[in-house]
Backbone as a chain_set.jsonl record, in Angstrom:
{"seq": "MKNRQPYSLKKFMKLYNIVQIMANAWLTYDLIDSGLFSTKLMCPIFDYTYNYIPMRVIIYKLLLFGII", "coords": {"N": [[134.406, 218.936, -53.272], [136.423, 217.61, -54.453], [138.282, 216.824, -52.514], [136.898, 215.082, -50.904], [136.143, 211.952, -49.388], [134.955, 208.843, -50.79], [131.662, 207.504, -50.156], [131.112, 204.894, -47.804], [129.509, 202.02, -48.33], [129.332, 199.475, -47.355], [128.253, 198.335, -44.954], [125.547, 198.96, -45.238], [124.97, 197.562, -47.617], [125.422, 194.932, -46.797], [123.382, 194.645, -44.875], [121.158, 195.049, -46.547], [121.411, 192.835, -48.285], [121.051, 190.733, -46.467], [118.395, 191.186, -45.69], [117.125, 190.765, -48.157], [117.713, 188.04, -48.569], [116.327, 186.911, -46.394], [113.683, 187.668, -47.05], [113.305, 186.322, -49.493], [113.611, 183.686, -48.619], [111.407, 183.493, -46.906], [109.283, 183.852, -48.754], [109.694, 181.616, -50.386], [109.333, 179.514, -48.543], [106.666, 180.022, -47.853], [105.446, 179.606, -50.309], [105.899, 176.861, -50.73], [104.655, 175.824, -48.448], [101.996, 176.625, -48.737], [100.943, 175.038, -50.685], [101.056, 175.605, -53.38], [102.37, 174.368, -55.439], [100.894, 172.119, -55.818], [98.542, 172.92, -56.916], [96.635, 174.127, -59.735], [97.827, 176.637, -61.941], [96.421, 178.009, -63.846], [93.01, 178.664, -64.639], [91.593, 178.117, -62.072], [89.487, 176.444, -59.65], [87.18, 178.312, -57.978], [87.362, 179.2, -54.613], [85.29, 180.24, -52.271], [85.343, 180.462, -49.566], [86.695, 181.513, -46.379], [89.214, 180.333, -45.896], [92.529, 179.714, -44.688], [94.723, 178.823, -46.304], [93.953, 179.066, -49.158], [93.742, 181.866, -49.231], [96.372, 182.646, -48.756], [97.58, 181.683, -51.079], [96.355, 183.312, -53.0], [97.281, 185.846, -52.205], [100.025, 185.466, -52.598], [100.103, 185.075, -55.382], [99.189, 187.588, -56.229], [101.283, 189.223, -55.312], [103.375, 188.086, -56.742], [102.737, 188.489, -59.453], [102.624, 191.209, -59.527], [100.354, 192.84, -59.172], [99.53, 194.231, -56.993]], "CA": [[134.13, 217.588, -53.74], [137.672, 216.992, -54.873], [138.993, 216.266, -51.361], [136.006, 214.223, -50.116], [136.27, 210.505, -49.551], [133.688, 208.233, -51.219], [130.866, 206.903, -49.104], [131.272, 203.46, -47.589], [128.184, 201.397, -48.291], [129.474, 198.054, -47.051], [127.286, 197.923, -43.926], [124.22, 199.047, -45.832], [124.817, 196.476, -48.585], [125.292, 193.681, -46.043], [122.033, 194.626, -44.323], [120.231, 194.877, -47.67], [121.509, 191.448, -48.746], [120.427, 189.873, -45.46], [116.947, 191.378, -45.802], [116.697, 190.1, -49.387], [117.782, 186.592, -48.337], [115.221, 186.549, -45.508], [112.426, 187.817, -47.789], [113.204, 185.223, -50.455], [113.39, 182.45, -47.871], [110.017, 183.503, -46.449], [108.4, 183.623, -49.897], [109.846, 180.224, -50.813], [108.651, 178.687, -47.55], [105.237, 180.26, -47.989], [105.038, 178.957, -51.556], [105.875, 175.413, -50.514], [103.692, 175.509, -47.392], [100.613, 176.889, -49.13], [100.496, 174.043, -51.632], [100.934, 176.191, -54.712], [102.866, 173.402, -56.419], [99.896, 171.079, -56.03], [97.361, 173.5, -57.535], [96.816, 174.612, -61.096], [98.014, 178.078, -62.013], [95.407, 178.552, -64.749], [91.629, 178.205, -64.513], [91.339, 177.42, -60.81], [88.13, 176.397, -59.12], [87.167, 179.354, -56.971], [87.005, 178.829, -53.249], [84.766, 181.463, -51.691], [85.429, 180.433, -48.112], [87.8, 182.286, -45.833], [90.255, 179.447, -45.402], [93.84, 180.361, -44.629], [95.611, 178.426, -47.404], [93.631, 179.747, -50.418], [94.058, 183.288, -49.128], [97.822, 182.786, -48.932], [97.875, 181.472, -52.498], [95.924, 184.511, -53.72], [98.211, 186.934, -51.873], [101.298, 185.182, -53.268], [99.946, 185.338, -56.812], [99.126, 189.035, -56.417], [102.628, 189.759, -55.16], [104.227, 187.558, -57.801], [102.417, 189.096, -60.744], [102.758, 192.652, -59.395], [99.085, 193.543, -59.285], [99.452, 195.155, -55.852]], "C": [[135.42, 216.855, -54.098], [138.35, 216.26, -53.708], [138.124, 215.331, -50.514], [136.249, 212.76, -50.428], [134.927, 209.926, -50.025], [132.96, 207.596, -50.027], [131.153, 205.415, -49.013], [129.878, 202.843, -47.413], [128.235, 199.924, -47.907], [128.45, 197.576, -46.022], [125.863, 197.94, -44.476], [123.983, 197.897, -46.806], [124.693, 195.122, -47.892], [123.884, 193.551, -45.456], [121.001, 194.387, -45.416], [120.242, 193.431, -48.167], [120.869, 190.488, -47.753], [118.905, 189.979, -45.521], [116.415, 190.682, -47.052], [116.702, 188.574, -49.225], [116.615, 186.145, -47.461], [113.882, 186.646, -46.23], [112.248, 186.69, -48.785], [112.982, 183.888, -49.766], [111.948, 182.362, -47.39], [109.055, 183.222, -47.597], [108.49, 182.181, -50.392], [109.146, 179.282, -49.84], [107.141, 178.812, -47.677], [104.689, 179.591, -49.243], [104.92, 177.457, -51.365], [104.79, 175.033, -49.505], [102.238, 175.691, -47.83], [100.101, 175.903, -50.175], [100.342, 174.578, -53.04], [101.424, 175.235, -55.789], [101.836, 172.319, -56.729], [98.609, 171.621, -56.656], [97.682, 173.958, -58.949], [96.977, 176.13, -61.082], [96.976, 178.736, -62.907], [94.064, 177.899, -64.483], [91.364, 177.46, -63.198], [89.855, 177.383, -60.485], [88.097, 177.372, -57.95], [86.669, 178.82, -55.647], [86.578, 180.104, -52.54], [84.763, 181.461, -50.166], [86.631, 181.26, -47.662], [88.831, 181.371, -45.188], [91.609, 180.133, -45.529], [94.695, 180.066, -45.856], [95.215, 179.084, -48.726], [93.912, 181.247, -50.385], [95.548, 183.53, -49.313], [98.217, 182.614, -50.385], [97.498, 182.712, -53.302], [96.883, 185.671, -53.452], [99.545, 186.712, -52.58], [101.204, 185.473, -54.761], [99.876, 186.84, -57.086], [100.508, 189.663, -56.297], [103.531, 189.328, -56.304], [103.981, 188.262, -59.129], [102.378, 190.621, -60.683], [101.473, 193.434, -59.554], [98.948, 194.551, -58.153], [100.435, 196.287, -56.077]], "O": [[135.484, 215.626, -54.048], [138.929, 215.191, -53.902], [138.592, 214.836, -49.489], [136.522, 212.38, -51.567], [133.874, 210.469, -49.691], [133.575, 207.208, -49.034], [131.406, 204.757, -50.022], [129.175, 203.134, -46.445], [127.262, 199.201, -48.119], [127.844, 196.52, -46.201], [125.074, 197.034, -44.206], [122.898, 197.317, -46.816], [123.943, 194.259, -48.347], [123.27, 192.487, -45.528], [120.069, 193.605, -45.228], [119.183, 192.866, -48.441], [120.211, 189.529, -48.157], [118.207, 188.971, -45.415], [115.351, 190.065, -47.002], [115.787, 187.899, -49.697], [115.983, 185.126, -47.739], [113.023, 185.784, -46.039], [111.149, 186.149, -48.912], [112.243, 183.045, -50.273], [111.331, 181.299, -47.453], [108.114, 182.444, -47.441], [107.48, 181.59, -50.773], [108.447, 178.359, -50.259], [106.423, 177.814, -47.614], [103.576, 179.065, -49.227], [103.94, 176.85, -51.796], [104.09, 174.037, -49.687], [101.35, 174.988, -47.347], [98.919, 175.938, -50.515], [99.557, 174.037, -53.819], [100.951, 175.282, -56.924], [101.898, 171.679, -57.778], [97.678, 170.854, -56.903], [98.843, 174.15, -59.311], [96.329, 176.821, -60.296], [96.683, 179.919, -62.734], [93.993, 176.719, -64.141], [90.956, 176.299, -63.216], [89.073, 178.192, -60.985], [88.905, 177.261, -57.028], [85.683, 178.086, -55.578], [87.413, 180.957, -52.24], [84.225, 182.381, -49.549], [87.472, 181.652, -48.472], [89.267, 181.612, -44.062], [91.804, 181.013, -46.368], [95.329, 180.973, -46.395], [96.096, 179.634, -49.387], [94.28, 181.832, -51.404], [95.948, 184.504, -49.951], [99.096, 183.322, -50.876], [98.243, 183.121, -54.192], [97.253, 186.396, -54.375], [100.133, 187.657, -53.105], [102.122, 186.053, -55.341], [100.443, 187.315, -58.07], [100.867, 190.535, -57.088], [104.354, 190.109, -56.781], [104.926, 188.59, -59.845], [102.122, 191.264, -61.702], [101.494, 194.574, -60.02], [98.327, 195.6, -58.323], [100.542, 197.186, -55.243]]}, "num_chains": 1, "name": "protein.A"}
C-alpha cells in the first residue's frame, strides 16, 4: 500500500456531474411543463382520470418528498 498510487477519479467525477446536471435539467423542465407552479401544493382537488399531466405532478411529488 505504501508504493501504490492513488486512484484517479477525474473521469468518473466528470461523468457523475454530467449525469447530475442532466437529471436536474430534466426534473426542472418536467416541473415547469407539468404546471406544478400553477397548482396548489396543499389540499388539491383530486383528479381521478388518467390524464398525463396530473400523473406527472403526482410522480414528481412522490420523488420530491421521497415516498418512493
